[in-house]
C-alpha atoms as a printed R data frame, in Angstrom:
    type eleno elety resid chain resno       x       y       z
1   ATOM     1    CA   MET     A     1  80.191 111.159 120.958
2   ATOM     2    CA   ASN     A     2  80.007 107.734 119.359
3   ATOM     3    CA   MET     A     3  82.661 107.728 116.641
4   ATOM     4    CA   ALA     A     4  81.215 104.615 115.032
5   ATOM     5    CA   THR     A     5  77.688 105.918 114.441
6   ATOM     6    CA   ASP     A     6  77.358 109.675 115.051
7   ATOM     7    CA   PRO     A     7  77.596 112.174 112.176
8   ATOM     8    CA   ILE     A     8  80.969 113.900 111.828
9   ATOM     9    CA   TYR     A     9  80.976 117.288 110.113
10  ATOM    10    CA   ILE     A    10  83.968 119.271 108.895
11  ATOM    11    CA   ASN     A    11  84.490 122.962 108.224
12  ATOM    12    CA   CYS     A    12  85.994 123.434 104.784
13  ATOM    13    CA   SER     A    13  88.841 125.939 104.779
14  ATOM    14    CA   VAL     A    14  88.432 129.163 102.811
15  ATOM    15    CA   LYS     A    15  92.079 130.240 103.214
16  ATOM    16    CA   TYR     A    16  93.223 128.597  99.990
17  ATOM    17    CA   ASP     A    17  92.980 130.201  96.569
18  ATOM    18    CA   ASP     A    18  90.800 128.163  94.203
19  ATOM    19    CA   PHE     A    19  92.958 128.821  91.145
20  ATOM    20    CA   VAL     A    20  96.195 127.800  92.875
21  ATOM    21    CA   GLU     A    21  94.709 124.625  94.338
22  ATOM    22    CA   ILE     A    22  93.046 123.585  91.082
23  ATOM    23    CA   SER     A    23  96.349 124.231  89.293
24  ATOM    24    CA   LYS     A    24  98.004 121.779  91.694
25  ATOM    25    CA   TYR     A    25  95.436 119.148  90.788
26  ATOM    26    CA   VAL     A    26  95.845 119.745  87.061
27  ATOM    27    CA   GLY     A    27  99.622 119.534  87.499
28  ATOM    28    CA   THR     A    28  99.380 116.141  89.206
29  ATOM    29    CA   CYS     A    29  97.049 114.877  86.490
30  ATOM    30    CA   LEU     A    30  99.593 115.847  83.832
31  ATOM    31    CA   TYR     A    31 101.902 113.087  85.043
32  ATOM    32    CA   MET     A    32  99.421 110.674  86.632
33  ATOM    33    CA   ILE     A    33  97.208 110.196  83.576
34  ATOM    34    CA   PRO     A    34 100.190 109.356  81.304
35  ATOM    35    CA   GLY     A    35 101.328 107.009  84.085
36  ATOM    36    CA   VAL     A    36  98.023 105.128  83.941
37  ATOM    37    CA   LEU     A    37  98.221 104.918  80.148
38  ATOM    38    CA   LEU     A    38 101.805 103.634  80.252
39  ATOM    39    CA   HIS     A    39 100.908 100.936  82.767
40  ATOM    40    CA   ILE     A    40  97.955  99.881  80.597
41  ATOM    41    CA   PHE     A    41 100.304  99.712  77.609
42  ATOM    42    CA   ILE     A    42 102.692  97.531  79.647
43  ATOM    43    CA   LEU     A    43  99.857  95.171  80.572
44  ATOM    44    CA   LYS     A    44  98.700  94.986  76.949
45  ATOM    45    CA   THR     A    45 102.222  94.206  75.750
46  ATOM    46    CA   VAL     A    46 103.110  91.605  78.379
47  ATOM    47    CA   LEU     A    47  99.736  89.878  78.671
48  ATOM    48    CA   TYR     A    48  98.502  90.104  75.089
49  ATOM    49    CA   SER     A    49 100.563  91.332  72.150
50  ATOM    50    CA   GLN     A    50 103.928  89.843  73.273
51  ATOM    51    CA   ARG     A    51 102.602  87.171  75.589
52  ATOM    52    CA   LYS     A    52 104.714  84.363  74.099
53  ATOM    53    CA   ILE     A    53 107.893  86.306  74.815
54  ATOM    54    CA   PHE     A    54 107.134  87.368  78.380
55  ATOM    55    CA   ARG     A    55 104.970  84.572  79.778
56  ATOM    56    CA   ASN     A    56 107.940  82.493  80.970
57  ATOM    57    CA   ASN     A    57 109.831  85.405  82.512
58  ATOM    58    CA   SER     A    58 109.316  85.487  86.268
59  ATOM    59    CA   PHE     A    59 110.368  89.127  86.539
60  ATOM    60    CA   PHE     A    60 107.593  90.311  84.228
61  ATOM    61    CA   ARG     A    61 104.976  88.366  86.150
62  ATOM    62    CA   ILE     A    62 105.935  90.325  89.240
63  ATOM    63    CA   PHE     A    63 106.174  93.525  87.211
64  ATOM    64    CA   VAL     A    64 102.675  93.050  85.753
65  ATOM    65    CA   THR     A    65 101.200  92.573  89.224
66  ATOM    66    CA   ASP     A    66 102.995  95.708  90.367
67  ATOM    67    CA   SER     A    67 101.598  97.588  87.365
68  ATOM    68    CA   VAL     A    68  98.045  96.605  88.310
69  ATOM    69    CA   VAL     A    69  98.677  97.883  91.842
70  ATOM    70    CA   SER     A    70 100.086 101.129  90.414
71  ATOM    71    CA   ILE     A    71  96.987 101.619  88.258
72  ATOM    72    CA   ILE     A    72  94.761 101.204  91.330
73  ATOM    73    CA   LEU     A    73  96.747 103.859  93.215
74  ATOM    74    CA   LEU     A    74  96.826 106.298  90.300
75  ATOM    75    CA   VAL     A    75  93.115 105.949  89.524
76  ATOM    76    CA   TRP     A    76  92.183 106.560  93.165
77  ATOM    77    CA   ASP     A    77  94.522 109.569  93.300
78  ATOM    78    CA   ILE     A    78  93.105 111.114  90.135
79  ATOM    79    CA   SER     A    79  89.443 110.381  90.793
80  ATOM    80    CA   PHE     A    80  89.239 110.972  94.550
81  ATOM    81    CA   SER     A    81  92.302 111.652  96.734
82  ATOM    82    CA   ARG     A    82  93.783 114.596  94.850
83  ATOM    83    CA   LEU     A    83  90.419 115.700  93.491
84  ATOM    84    CA   THR     A    84  88.898 116.219  96.943
85  ATOM    85    CA   ALA     A    85  92.089 117.637  98.483
86  ATOM    86    CA   PHE     A    86  92.961 120.213  95.815
87  ATOM    87    CA   ILE     A    87  89.632 121.483  94.473
88  ATOM    88    CA   PRO     A    88  88.117 123.645  97.252
89  ATOM    89    CA   PRO     A    89  84.679 124.145  95.623
90  ATOM    90    CA   LEU     A    90  84.074 120.395  95.877
91  ATOM    91    CA   CYS     A    91  84.559 120.333  99.640
92  ATOM    92    CA   ASN     A    92  81.195 121.861 100.559
93  ATOM    93    CA   VAL     A    93  79.494 119.796  97.866
94  ATOM    94    CA   LEU     A    94  80.924 116.368  98.700
95  ATOM    95    CA   SER     A    95  81.659 116.478 102.434
96  ATOM    96    CA   PRO     A    96  77.944 116.373 103.458
97  ATOM    97    CA   LEU     A    97  77.680 113.033 101.639
98  ATOM    98    CA   PHE     A    98  80.125 111.439 104.068
99  ATOM    99    CA   VAL     A    99  79.022 112.718 107.483
100 ATOM   100    CA   MET     A   100  77.628 109.282 108.322
101 ATOM   101    CA   PRO     A   101  79.442 105.917 108.118
102 ATOM   102    CA   ASN     A   102  79.905 105.242 104.424
103 ATOM   103    CA   LEU     A   103  80.784 102.056 102.524
104 ATOM   104    CA   PHE     A   104  82.451 103.987  99.696
105 ATOM   105    CA   LEU     A   105  84.951 105.592 102.081
106 ATOM   106    CA   LYS     A   106  85.797 102.200 103.559
107 ATOM   107    CA   VAL     A   107  86.335 100.610 100.133
108 ATOM   108    CA   TYR     A   108  88.470 103.543  99.014
109 ATOM   109    CA   TYR     A   109  90.605 103.764 102.152
110 ATOM   110    CA   CYS     A   110  91.178 100.015 102.472
111 ATOM   111    CA   THR     A   111  92.038  99.410  98.807
112 ATOM   112    CA   TYR     A   112  94.219 102.521  98.553
113 ATOM   113    CA   ASN     A   113  96.352 101.721 101.596
114 ATOM   114    CA   HIS     A   114  96.404  98.012 100.785
115 ATOM   115    CA   ALA     A   115  97.793  98.912  97.355
116 ATOM   116    CA   ARG     A   116 100.438 101.173  98.911
117 ATOM   117    CA   MET     A   117 101.733  98.289 100.996
118 ATOM   118    CA   ALA     A   118 101.491  95.924  98.027
119 ATOM   119    CA   LYS     A   119 103.891  98.246  96.177
120 ATOM   120    CA   SER     A   120 106.482  97.635  98.892
121 ATOM   121    CA   VAL     A   121 106.052  93.860  98.668
122 ATOM   122    CA   GLY     A   122 106.303  93.955  94.876
123 ATOM   123    CA   GLN     A   123 109.460  96.061  95.089
124 ATOM   124    CA   ILE     A   124 111.102  93.515  97.411
125 ATOM   125    CA   LEU     A   125 110.315  90.639  95.045
126 ATOM   126    CA   MET     A   126 111.541  92.528  91.978
127 ATOM   127    CA   VAL     A   127 114.928  93.445  93.430
128 ATOM   128    CA   LEU     A   128 115.368  89.913  94.803
129 ATOM   129    CA   ASN     A   129 114.584  88.498  91.371
130 ATOM   130    CA   ARG     A   130 117.136  90.746  89.674
131 ATOM   131    CA   MET     A   131 119.786  90.020  92.291
132 ATOM   132    CA   CYS     A   132 119.341  86.271  91.733
133 ATOM   133    CA   CYS     A   133 119.652  86.871  87.999
134 ATOM   134    CA   VAL     A   134 123.011  88.605  88.394
135 ATOM   135    CA   MET     A   135 124.449  86.335  91.069
136 ATOM   136    CA   TRP     A   136 123.453  83.118  89.274
137 ATOM   137    CA   PRO     A   137 123.090  84.278  85.655
138 ATOM   138    CA   MET     A   138 123.064  80.824  84.096
139 ATOM   139    CA   SER     A   139 120.647  79.187  86.503
140 ATOM   140    CA   TYR     A   140 118.805  81.749  88.602
141 ATOM   141    CA   GLU     A   141 115.471  80.328  87.444
142 ATOM   142    CA   LYS     A   142 116.335  77.008  89.084
143 ATOM   143    CA   VAL     A   143 118.184  75.575  92.053
144 ATOM   144    CA   ARG     A   144 119.769  72.133  91.870
145 ATOM   145    CA   MET     A   145 119.307  69.956  94.935
146 ATOM   146    CA   SER     A   146 120.636  66.443  95.413
147 ATOM   147    CA   VAL     A   147 119.717  64.055  98.204
148 ATOM   148    CA   ARG     A   148 121.821  61.001  99.026
149 ATOM   149    CA   GLY     A   149 120.477  58.008  97.160
150 ATOM   150    CA   TYR     A   150 118.207  60.068  94.921
151 ATOM   151    CA   PRO     A   151 118.848  61.722  91.560
152 ATOM   152    CA   THR     A   152 119.522  65.446  91.300
153 ATOM   153    CA   ILE     A   153 116.315  67.459  91.238
154 ATOM   154    CA   ASN     A   154 115.917  70.767  89.411
155 ATOM   155    CA   PHE     A   155 113.581  73.213  91.093
156 ATOM   156    CA   GLN     A   156 112.731  76.131  88.856
157 ATOM   157    CA   ILE     A   157 112.313  78.448  91.798
158 ATOM   158    CA   TRP     A   158 111.221  81.738  90.262
159 ATOM   159    CA   ASN     A   159 109.183  80.251  87.415
160 ATOM   160    CA   ARG     A   160 107.651  77.526  89.520
161 ATOM   161    CA   PHE     A   161 106.583  79.901  92.255
162 ATOM   162    CA   SER     A   162 105.781  82.926  90.111
163 ATOM   163    CA   LEU     A   163 102.075  82.490  90.877
164 ATOM   164    CA   ALA     A   164 102.978  82.446  94.560
165 ATOM   165    CA   THR     A   165 104.718  85.821  94.178
166 ATOM   166    CA   VAL     A   166 101.463  87.262  92.839
167 ATOM   167    CA   PHE     A   167  99.600  85.965  95.881
168 ATOM   168    CA   LEU     A   168 102.315  87.334  98.163
169 ATOM   169    CA   ILE     A   169 101.877  90.821  96.697
170 ATOM   170    CA   ILE     A   170  98.124  90.559  97.260
171 ATOM   171    CA   LEU     A   171  98.054  88.842 100.663
172 ATOM   172    CA   VAL     A   172 101.084  90.117 102.615
173 ATOM   173    CA   PRO     A   173  99.651  93.682 102.880
174 ATOM   174    CA   PHE     A   174  96.776  92.280 104.960
175 ATOM   175    CA   ALA     A   175  99.290  92.020 107.810
176 ATOM   176    CA   GLY     A   176  99.410  95.824 107.787
177 ATOM   177    CA   THR     A   177  95.844  96.759 106.817
178 ATOM   178    CA   TRP     A   178  93.762  94.395 108.950
179 ATOM   179    CA   ASN     A   179  92.910  97.171 111.396
180 ATOM   180    CA   LEU     A   180  91.370  99.159 108.534
181 ATOM   181    CA   TYR     A   181  89.057  96.301 107.592
182 ATOM   182    CA   LEU     A   182  88.012  95.936 111.239
183 ATOM   183    CA   SER     A   183  87.496  99.683 111.669
184 ATOM   184    CA   PRO     A   184  83.888 100.655 112.483
185 ATOM   185    CA   ARG     A   185  84.055 103.640 110.128
186 ATOM   186    CA   MET     A   186  86.073 106.006 107.976
187 ATOM   187    CA   TYR     A   187  85.431 109.735 108.131
188 ATOM   188    CA   LEU     A   188  86.721 113.059 106.804
189 ATOM   189    CA   LEU     A   189  89.137 115.653 108.131
190 ATOM   190    CA   PRO     A   190  89.898 119.010 106.481
191 ATOM   191    CA   SER     A   191  93.043 119.163 104.364
192 ATOM   192    CA   TYR     A   192  94.185 122.277 102.483
193 ATOM   193    CA   GLY     A   193  91.080 123.531 100.690
194 ATOM   194    CA   GLY     A   194  89.421 120.127 100.702
195 ATOM   195    CA   PHE     A   195  89.458 117.020 102.860
196 ATOM   196    CA   PHE     A   196  91.148 113.673 103.347
197 ATOM   197    CA   VAL     A   197  89.966 110.360 104.771
198 ATOM   198    CA   THR     A   198  91.023 108.831 108.071
199 ATOM   199    CA   TYR     A   199  89.614 106.072 110.263
200 ATOM   200    CA   VAL     A   200  88.567 105.012 113.747
201 ATOM   201    CA   LYS     A   201  91.057 102.467 115.043
202 ATOM   202    CA   TYR     A   202  89.539  99.159 116.114
203 ATOM   203    CA   VAL     A   203  92.793  98.211 117.888
204 ATOM   204    CA   GLU     A   204  94.443 101.263 119.395
205 ATOM   205    CA   TRP     A   205  98.117 100.282 119.049
206 ATOM   206    CA   ALA     A   206  97.843  99.058 115.433
207 ATOM   207    CA   SER     A   207  98.173 102.398 113.664
208 ATOM   208    CA   LEU     A   208  98.319 102.524 109.885
209 ATOM   209    CA   SER     A   209 101.359 104.799 109.869
210 ATOM   210    CA   LYS     A   210 103.296 102.280 111.992
211 ATOM   211    CA   PHE     A   211 102.651  99.427 109.564
212 ATOM   212    CA   GLN     A   212 103.313 101.623 106.533
213 ATOM   213    CA   SER     A   213 106.672 102.603 107.993
214 ATOM   214    CA   ILE     A   214 107.571  98.939 108.558
215 ATOM   215    CA   TYR     A   215 106.665  97.980 104.992
216 ATOM   216    CA   ILE     A   216 108.370 100.977 103.413
217 ATOM   217    CA   MET     A   217 111.575 100.711 105.434
218 ATOM   218    CA   THR     A   218 111.792  96.948 104.832
219 ATOM   219    CA   ALA     A   219 111.366  97.467 101.093
220 ATOM   220    CA   LEU     A   220 113.906 100.285 101.180
221 ATOM   221    CA   ALA     A   221 116.467  98.063 102.938
222 ATOM   222    CA   PHE     A   222 115.956  95.252 100.411
223 ATOM   223    CA   THR     A   223 116.173  97.765  97.567
224 ATOM   224    CA   LEU     A   224 119.461  99.258  98.722
225 ATOM   225    CA   VAL     A   225 121.116  95.897  99.455
226 ATOM   226    CA   CYS     A   226 119.876  93.948  96.428
227 ATOM   227    CA   THR     A   227 120.397  96.786  93.952
228 ATOM   228    CA   SER     A   228 123.912  97.427  95.259
229 ATOM   229    CA   ILE     A   229 124.800  93.743  94.879
230 ATOM   230    CA   SER     A   230 123.263  93.606  91.403
231 ATOM   231    CA   LEU     A   231 125.144  96.667  90.161
232 ATOM   232    CA   TYR     A   232 128.389  95.449  91.731
233 ATOM   233    CA   LYS     A   233 128.074  92.060  90.049
234 ATOM   234    CA   LEU     A   234 127.247  93.699  86.731
235 ATOM   235    CA   ILE     A   235 130.427  95.754  86.954
236 ATOM   236    CA   ILE     A   236 132.824  92.967  87.930
237 ATOM   237    CA   LEU     A   237 131.208  90.207  85.849
238 ATOM   238    CA   PRO     A   238 129.837  91.985  82.767
239 ATOM   239    CA   ASP     A   239 130.336  89.054  80.375
240 ATOM   240    CA   ARG     A   240 128.459  86.482  82.433
241 ATOM   241    CA   VAL     A   241 125.102  88.200  82.163
242 ATOM   242    CA   LYS     A   242 123.031  88.132  78.998
243 ATOM   243    CA   THR     A   243 122.387  91.468  77.324
244 ATOM   244    CA   ALA     A   244 118.631  91.169  77.868
245 ATOM   245    CA   GLU     A   245 119.076  90.332  81.548
246 ATOM   246    CA   LYS     A   246 121.559  93.177  81.911
247 ATOM   247    CA   SER     A   247 118.972  95.578  80.502
248 ATOM   248    CA   LEU     A   248 116.381  94.269  82.960
249 ATOM   249    CA   CYS     A   249 118.802  94.802  85.827
250 ATOM   250    CA   LEU     A   250 119.430  98.390  84.757
251 ATOM   251    CA   VAL     A   251 115.691  98.965  84.423
252 ATOM   252    CA   SER     A   252 115.222  97.482  87.886
253 ATOM   253    CA   ALA     A   253 117.946  99.779  89.245
254 ATOM   254    CA   PHE     A   254 116.176 102.801  87.751
255 ATOM   255    CA   TYR     A   255 112.883 101.536  89.160
256 ATOM   256    CA   SER     A   256 114.556 101.181  92.555
257 ATOM   257    CA   LEU     A   257 115.783 104.767  92.381
258 ATOM   258    CA   ALA     A   258 112.251 105.905  91.603
259 ATOM   259    CA   PHE     A   259 110.979 103.844  94.546
260 ATOM   260    CA   ILE     A   260 113.478 105.537  96.870
261 ATOM   261    CA   VAL     A   261 112.349 108.990  95.692
262 ATOM   262    CA   VAL     A   262 108.678 108.080  96.107
263 ATOM   263    CA   THR     A   263 109.386 106.563  99.528
264 ATOM   264    CA   ALA     A   264 111.070 109.767 100.679
265 ATOM   265    CA   SER     A   265 108.123 111.845  99.458
266 ATOM   266    CA   GLN     A   266 105.641 109.505 101.178
267 ATOM   267    CA   ILE     A   267 107.494 109.761 104.474
268 ATOM   268    CA   CYS     A   268 107.478 113.564 104.227
269 ATOM   269    CA   SER     A   269 103.796 113.516 103.282
270 ATOM   270    CA   ASP     A   270 102.921 111.234 106.207
271 ATOM   271    CA   ASN     A   271 104.804 113.518 108.593
272 ATOM   272    CA   ASP     A   272 102.878 116.510 107.260
273 ATOM   273    CA   SER     A   273  99.540 114.700 107.584
274 ATOM   274    CA   ASN     A   274 100.238 114.066 111.254
275 ATOM   275    CA   LYS     A   275 100.142 117.837 111.797
276 ATOM   276    CA   PHE     A   276  96.437 117.993 110.980
277 ATOM   277    CA   PRO     A   277  94.053 117.967 113.936
278 ATOM   278    CA   THR     A   278  92.320 114.703 114.767
279 ATOM   279    CA   VAL     A   279  88.968 114.008 116.327
280 ATOM   280    CA   GLN     A   280  89.251 112.525 119.796
281 ATOM   281    CA   THR     A   281  86.846 111.096 122.313
282 ATOM   282    CA   SER     A   282  87.206 110.045 125.912
283 ATOM   283    CA   MET     A   283  87.463 106.447 124.708
284 ATOM   284    CA   ASP     A   284  90.066 106.660 121.978
285 ATOM   285    CA   SER     A   285  92.150 108.775 119.653
286 ATOM   286    CA   THR     A   286  91.585 108.508 115.919
287 ATOM   287    CA   LYS     A   287  94.950 109.775 114.849
288 ATOM   288    CA   ILE     A   288  96.533 107.461 112.259
């Protein structure tokens, strides 16, 4: 069997109750759709209606980029991932469309997993930004450097390189998703009453789950360390931090807590997905 070119069929499970599975999908939409709307409202506020207030704040530039990434993830979840996994009647209708190598599956799988890793990068930059704010409250936007014989130079680190942080969020995930872009095809495997997408690995050792774990655990470590330092500094030096910056730090701490919860759920979900059977050939294994 040639995994790159041959048709791959799946048998849709009939063990799951349609009403229960559809209820799961509706339940996820009840919080995902408001999430999309809230992120759109954030983008409208920061980029348009209150642009003069937020345009010089490095934290909100990172936050806006993270919001765009979140919208991509939520839209894919609502329109495809959860839809095809939790609505059994769609399985027999849609799965025949993807038995052959399909560009749509590749676009979906690459952008979805790229966005997941971009969330980790954005989280690292946000907690670093807030930690710098608390540790150097009067000058965290700049670092003073003096060289013998030359005048003191002010480098506005976060503001000056805020565009670079956007590119980091976009580009760094390529270090973890390159094997997806090189993959000869994406294909379907049964999941609950529907199906999910997986891929044929171009490089055997470079599994997606391995890179996702590296990104998530790195972001988690940064989150725990930076948030702990930020909260500690806020407690022992409450008067040195502006009220607005203090509010941002508390928001960042709450955001970090949410990231930890989501990270835990993703790890559990990834462990569960590894229990599903995978298609194998004599040449390679396609388990992610």
